[in-house]
VODO-544186 format. One line per 4 residues: number of its first residue (from 1); their letters; for each residue x, y, z of C-alpha. Coordinates in pm, 1 decimal. Each point is the difference from the previous one (the first is absolute). Example, Ala and Ser with C-alpha at 12.3 -4.5 7.8 and 13.67 -1.06 7.14 Angstrom:
% VODO-544186
1) AS) 1230.0/-450.0/780.0; 137.0/344.0/-66.0
END
This chain:
% VODO-544186
1) MGAV) -3.0/3.2/-1.7; 141.2/330.3/-96.0; 39.4/306.3/210.2; -318.4/173.4/113.4
5) RIAI) -62.5/355.2/-154.7; -68.7/287.5/242.4; -100.5/329.6/-130.5; 28.5/307.3/239.6
9) VGGS) -170.3/322.5/-117.9; 145.8/311.8/189.5; 354.0/97.5/119.1; -59.5/187.3/335.8
13) FGGL) -61.1/-150.9/359.1; -231.0/-271.5/-102.4; 167.6/-120.6/-316.3; 361.7/11.0/119.4
17) TAAY) -85.0/-175.6/340.5; -185.1/-292.1/-222.6; 292.1/-30.9/-212.0; 243.7/-19.8/263.0
21) ELCR) -212.6/-200.9/219.4; -59.1/-251.2/-277.2; 375.4/-28.0/-60.0; 50.7/-78.3/364.1
25) HLSP) -259.6/-289.3/-40.5; 42.5/-133.9/-352.2; 334.2/-70.0/-186.9; 39.2/134.8/-369.9
29) ERAE) -56.8/-360.9/-98.7; -330.1/-31.8/161.4; -136.2/352.9/-86.7; 51.9/240.4/-301.3
33) ITLV) -89.2/321.2/136.6; -54.7/298.4/-202.4; -75.2/352.0/125.7; -181.1/244.1/-209.8
37) AKDD) 16.6/367.0/115.9; -62.4/358.5/-178.4; 276.7/149.5/181.9; 370.1/-108.3/-14.0
41) EFRF) 62.5/131.4/355.6; -118.8/-96.6/339.0; -108.9/333.6/196.7; -42.0/-2.8/370.1
45) VPSF) -338.9/154.5/5.3; -37.4/77.6/375.6; 267.8/265.1/-81.0; -198.2/201.1/-270.4
49) PWVA) -129.6/256.7/263.5; 397.7/75.5/48.7; 37.6/31.2/-360.8; -287.5/273.5/7.8
53) MGRR) 180.4/175.2/273.2; 324.5/15.9/-173.6; 172.5/-239.8/263.2; 55.6/-280.3/-262.9
57) RLEQ) 40.8/-12.3/-362.6; -142.2/-309.1/-178.5; 323.9/-131.8/-58.7; 82.8/-28.0/329.7
61) ISFP) -307.8/-217.0/82.6; 37.7/-237.3/-331.2; 202.8/-268.8/-134.3; -20.8/-179.9/-341.3
65) LAGP) -208.1/-322.9/26.2; 192.5/-207.4/-264.6; 314.4/-66.7/218.3; -126.3/-183.5/277.3
69) LVAK) -253.7/-170.5/-191.9; 235.9/-125.1/-245.2; 235.6/-105.5/282.8; -272.8/-212.6/138.5
73) KVRF) -65.4/-153.9/-381.6; -346.7/176.8/6.5; -97.3/118.7/-358.4; -45.8/381.4/-8.9
77) ARAT) -248.8/153.6/-251.0; -50.6/374.3/-0.3; -317.6/25.2/-154.0; -339.4/121.1/72.6
81) ATHI) -268.1/-294.4/42.0; -302.2/68.4/-216.4; -190.5/-302.5/64.1; -45.3/-323.2/200.9
85) DTGA) -157.0/-281.5/-162.6; -68.0/-234.3/293.2; -159.1/-278.2/-224.7; 287.9/-19.4/-218.9
89) KVVS) 254.9/81.0/296.3; 184.1/267.5/-188.8; 107.3/361.7/106.4; 9.4/202.8/-310.6
93) TGAD) 215.6/334.5/-42.0; -1.0/241.8/-299.5; 301.0/-191.7/-133.4; 2.0/-364.2/119.1
97) EHPY) -199.7/-281.9/169.9; 81.2/-156.5/359.5; -151.1/-359.8/31.1; -32.0/-91.1/362.6
101) DFLV) -97.3/-303.0/218.6; -43.1/224.5/301.3; -38.4/383.1/-17.6; 73.5/244.6/303.2
105) VATG) -197.7/347.0/-74.0; 206.2/264.9/194.2; -77.7/292.1/-213.4; -72.1/258.1/262.5
109) HRSA) -256.5/252.8/-48.6; -141.4/274.6/-243.1; -39.2/317.2/166.4; -362.4/119.2/-67.6
113) NEAV) 58.5/353.1/-33.4; -316.3/50.8/-224.3; -196.2/-69.3/320.9; 57.0/373.1/112.3
117) PGLG) -44.5/253.5/-280.7; 324.4/211.5/-12.1; 239.5/-266.1/157.5; 261.5/15.4/-216.4
121) PFDG) 290.2/51.5/4.8; 61.3/0.3/-370.7; -395.0/90.4/-109.5; -85.7/198.7/300.4
125) PGHS) 118.8/223.3/279.6; 9.3/-265.8/264.6; 313.4/-198.2/106.2; 64.0/-376.6/118.7
129) PMSA) 302.8/-179.7/131.7; -134.1/-325.9/-120.1; 250.9/-61.2/-280.6; 367.5/71.1/-79.0
133) PEAE) -99.2/284.1/-278.9; -267.0/142.0/249.3; 241.5/12.5/308.0; 233.4/196.4/-229.3
137) ELAR) -264.4/229.2/-144.6; -112.1/58.6/385.4; 355.7/83.1/66.9; -9.6/295.8/-253.1
141) AIQR) -328.3/109.4/139.3; 143.9/8.1/359.3; 279.9/222.0/-144.5; -231.0/244.3/-148.8
145) LLAE) -185.0/-4.0/315.5; 336.8/114.0/179.3; 41.1/268.1/-242.3; -374.4/113.1/21.3
149) PGPV) -170.7/-107.2/325.8; -362.1/-37.6/17.8; -263.4/-256.8/180.6; 22.8/-362.1/-52.7
153) VVGA) -226.3/-298.6/26.8; 129.7/-327.0/45.5; -255.1/-291.7/3.8; -134.8/-323.3/-138.2
157) APGA) -293.3/-89.8/-233.4; -285.7/-218.8/63.7; 76.3/-321.1/-16.0; 370.0/24.3/65.7
161) SCIG) 171.6/-266.4/133.9; 354.0/134.6/47.1; -47.7/261.5/258.9; 325.6/-22.8/176.0
165) PVYE) 215.6/201.2/-259.6; -272.4/263.3/41.6; 89.9/59.8/358.2; 377.4/-15.3/-81.1
169) VAFE) -31.4/249.5/-259.8; -199.2/238.8/219.1; 278.2/-46.4/297.1; 290.7/17.7/-227.7
173) LDHL) -126.1/320.1/-196.7; -66.8/145.6/342.2; 351.1/-56.8/109.9; 151.9/123.0/-329.0
177) LRRR) -192.8/330.0/16.4; 97.8/46.2/381.3; 372.4/-54.7/-112.0; -28.9/273.7/-259.5
181) GLRH) -168.2/249.8/224.8; -313.5/-16.2/-217.4; -256.8/-200.0/215.5; -161.0/328.8/110.7
185) QVPM) -85.2/86.1/-375.5; -173.4/-350.8/-87.3; -325.1/-95.4/178.4; -14.5/-397.7/-23.3
189) TFLT) -323.5/-180.7/-4.1; -14.5/-393.1/23.1; -315.5/-143.5/-162.7; -60.1/-386.7/36.6
193) PEPY) -299.1/-237.3/-66.0; 84.2/-172.0/301.7; -252.6/-5.1/284.6; 257.2/96.7/245.4
197) LGHM) 381.1/45.7/-29.5; 219.1/-300.4/-5.9; -287.2/-198.9/-139.7; 198.6/-70.3/-308.6
201) GMGG) -237.5/-270.5/-122.7; 71.0/-257.5/251.3; -235.5/145.8/294.3; 270.1/181.2/168.9
205) AGTI) 262.6/-155.5/242.7; 102.2/83.5/341.7; 49.4/337.1/104.4; 89.9/111.3/-378.2
209) RQLL) -304.8/228.9/1.9; 94.6/208.2/307.0; 355.2/28.2/-129.6; -78.7/145.1/-348.0
213) EGAL) -280.0/243.5/148.9; 263.5/133.2/239.0; 271.5/-6.3/-265.5; -213.8/207.5/-263.4
217) EERD) -151.8/222.8/274.9; 340.5/93.6/137.2; 127.5/69.1/-370.0; -304.1/232.8/-62.3
221) IGYR) -106.3/-209.2/-277.4; -389.8/6.2/-11.3; -173.8/-323.9/-84.7; -349.2/-144.3/-92.6
225) TSVA) -107.9/-351.8/5.3; -260.2/-196.2/-201.3; 70.8/238.9/-285.0; -65.8/-62.3/-385.9
229) ITRI) 229.5/190.2/-212.9; -183.6/79.4/-318.4; 206.0/229.5/-219.4; 311.7/192.1/2.5
233) TDEA) 55.3/315.5/-175.3; 299.3/238.2/-3.6; -134.2/204.9/294.4; -172.8/-266.3/220.4
237) VETA) -98.4/-356.7/104.1; -366.6/-46.1/-28.4; -190.1/-249.3/246.1; -361.3/-129.3/25.3
241) DAAP) -32.0/122.8/355.8; 134.1/358.1/4.6; 95.8/303.3/-186.4; 312.3/-34.7/-207.7
245) TPSV) 317.7/5.8/185.4; 261.5/241.8/-145.3; 313.2/-159.1/-128.2; 267.3/92.5/-250.5
249) CSIV) 189.1/-344.8/49.4; -257.1/-288.0/27.7; 149.3/-323.9/66.0; -259.0/-305.4/-16.0
253) VPPL) 50.8/-375.2/-2.6; -243.7/-164.4/-214.2; -185.9/-325.6/40.7; 178.2/-298.5/-186.6
257) AGVE) -136.3/-198.5/-262.3; 104.8/-320.7/-181.7; 266.3/15.0/-284.4; -176.2/13.4/-320.4
261) AVAA) 122.6/-304.9/-149.3; -75.0/-202.8/283.9; -347.0/158.4/59.0; -62.3/-55.9/-393.6
265) SEGL) 94.4/-378.3/7.6; -326.3/-223.7/-16.6; -61.7/-174.5/333.0; 302.1/142.5/178.8
269) TNPK) -139.8/289.2/249.3; -297.5/135.0/165.4; -198.3/287.0/-148.8; 258.1/248.7/167.0
273) GFVP) 289.2/-177.3/-177.2; 151.7/-190.4/298.8; 54.1/-353.3/34.6; -213.4/-227.5/205.1
277) VDDH) 242.1/-258.8/207.5; -68.3/-237.3/270.7; 247.8/-6.1/321.5; 282.1/-134.7/-183.1
281) YRHL) -26.6/265.5/-251.9; -111.4/-243.5/-269.6; -281.4/113.7/-262.1; -322.4/-88.6/102.0
285) HADG) -96.4/-145.5/-325.2; 318.9/23.4/-270.2; 224.0/-299.7/2.5; 365.4/59.9/116.1
289) VYAV) -36.7/389.1/53.5; 98.4/162.0/304.4; -25.8/355.6/98.3; 201.7/228.3/276.4
293) GVAV) 11.2/348.3/118.6; -219.8/299.1/-155.9; -157.6/-219.0/-266.9; -191.7/-219.5/263.5
297) ALPP) -333.9/53.7/66.7; -35.1/67.4/386.7; -330.4/126.1/159.3; -18.1/308.7/211.7
301) VGET) -7.2/-50.0/389.8; -324.1/145.3/12.9; -261.7/286.7/-144.2; 114.1/341.5/66.7
305) PVPV) -200.8/326.0/-84.0; 254.8/50.9/-299.7; 167.5/-290.9/-134.5; 315.4/-107.3/113.4
309) NFPK) 164.3/-316.0/-148.8; 231.0/-263.9/204.0; 366.1/106.0/0.3; 247.5/-158.0/-224.9
313) TGHM) 360.9/51.3/93.5; 351.0/-127.5/-86.6; 30.7/-215.3/292.1; -358.6/-170.8/-63.4
317) TEQM) 96.9/-42.9/-372.7; 322.0/-193.2/111.6; -196.8/-189.3/227.3; -232.2/-128.3/-261.3
321) ARLA) 274.3/-75.4/-247.2; 171.3/-202.5/230.1; -313.5/-191.7/78.2; -84.9/-44.5/-349.5
325) AADL) 359.6/-108.8/-89.1; 15.1/-268.3/287.5; -357.2/-135.9/-113.0; 92.0/-5.2/-365.4
329) AARL) 314.8/-195.6/90.9; -175.2/-231.0/215.7; -247.1/-82.1/-247.2; 281.1/-117.4/-221.4
333) GGRG) 100.6/-241.6/236.5; -373.2/-113.4/112.1; 6.1/154.7/310.1; -223.9/287.8/193.3
337) TPTA) 92.0/291.8/161.8; -145.1/189.3/287.9; -164.1/349.0/-42.5; 51.3/324.8/235.7
341) ELSA) -156.6/314.5/56.9; 165.6/305.7/-116.1; 156.1/203.5/264.1; 161.1/369.6/-56.0
345) RCIL) 306.3/184.3/102.4; 57.7/343.4/-101.1; 188.4/319.6/69.7; -169.4/301.5/-78.2
349) DMGD) 229.0/309.4/-53.0; -107.5/323.8/198.8; 272.2/230.7/-136.2; 203.1/37.4/325.4
353) RAAY) -74.6/-345.0/142.9; -191.9/-296.7/-94.1; -272.1/-232.5/122.7; 33.7/-372.6/15.1
357) LAVD) -337.5/-214.3/-26.6; -21.7/-376.5/29.0; -336.7/-188.6/-43.8; -64.3/-369.0/7.2
361) PVRP) -220.2/-85.6/-184.3; -84.1/302.4/-214.4; -353.4/-59.3/2.2; -168.5/21.3/316.2
365) PRNR) -83.9/-171.3/257.2; 392.1/-34.8/93.0; 209.7/-257.7/198.8; 217.7/267.9/132.0
369) IPTV) -41.1/345.5/136.4; 163.3/219.0/-284.0; 327.7/155.2/31.0; 28.2/374.2/-43.7
373) SEGR) 305.1/183.5/84.0; 149.1/344.1/-118.6; 332.6/156.9/5.5; 296.2/89.7/-210.0
377) RWLL) 159.8/-337.6/25.1; -287.5/-134.7/-229.2; 94.2/274.7/-247.0; 362.7/-124.8/5.9
381) AKMA) -133.6/-340.9/-12.0; -208.0/63.7/-317.7; 305.6/135.3/-178.8; 201.7/-298.9/108.4
385) FERA) -244.4/-228.0/-115.0; -32.4/170.6/-343.1; 352.4/-57.4/-46.1; 12.4/-357.4/127.1
389) YLGF) -300.2/-105.7/-206.2; 161.0/137.0/-326.2; 360.9/-145.9/86.1; -164.5/-337.3/61.3
393) ARRG) -220.9/-3.3/-297.1; 254.4/125.5/-285.4; 214.5/-327.1/110.7; -297.2/-235.9/-40.8
397) QLVP) -104.8/-23.8/375.9; -277.9/116.4/210.4; 21.5/146.0/308.1; -8.7/-222.1/303.1
401) TAFG) -350.6/-8.7/126.7; 118.7/89.3/358.0; 89.4/356.2/-140.2; -395.5/47.5/-29.0
405) W) -110.0/306.4/-204.3
END
């Protein structure tokens, strides 16, 4: 029997972790692994807010994918997947076709900026830190703000699931303005669809609500919760519940949607473009298909007055990829594998310090009381982790689990 063909679509946290884990479980003689990615570089997405603030350049948080993948005998195809035929088991790109026996969908997300009219940045006045080009564009917008100060709105759109960066951008921008002696010229407003601060799509955790309320209040950042942002103009952010909020620099995180090629592939996704999976991250119906990361369909924790979706972080994506790779390898050996609830460990940059949050599991009720801690040491830990992760990953290794996130 020849080697089994495994295709991975996506080269960020989910795809790279799946590739490294499958190589650890399966020899090249047993598995022929191909990773298809639209970009030829891995980028450390959690550092995009630092790119926006001018604290990092993209090349400092990136490395070429080809080197470590080829060293592990993983075929690397730089191409954009255009269609997945789950019946014929073929991934199509504009130039080639990749047949598979098993498929791991790790495509990440498409930012649904169209959900808020005016949320550009390239076709409207609004800004977002959710992709590399957007982070660089936001960096230029912030430089303009420093030259011509005025009111700022930082927020998240209805249905957002990646809310942590919204808080980071608000705190980091406040810190930057204070260092430049400009904060008194820039009124700041924080608008969130969350029913309360720190909900973050997971129903809150421990004392994170009180920590964030105090942090915004001591920094003179006005905030409103359960807000539905409806439109962004050159002068203001419009909402469903109040008069427009003046803003010359509006930074809004959009809701996420499934990548177009995946969403358009018959029988692969739900109506929102996300892939339904079981506890092993196997597709509910399509044979041999797994999905990990943002591409996975995960129901919200509960109903809220304004929709807030379940959070999807790099840490959770890696957990999914490890579980999927272990299950795939075990299936080839005729064995089963256990399942596990997703946990979360994250460090939220607050400008001059940071907050550490550990939640197990993410979805309440929880086995442990969440850990919430604040201090400068966590900011130093966040910077150290960025360097450690990039150093390990570019050498074809994953950061040991004990490091956390």
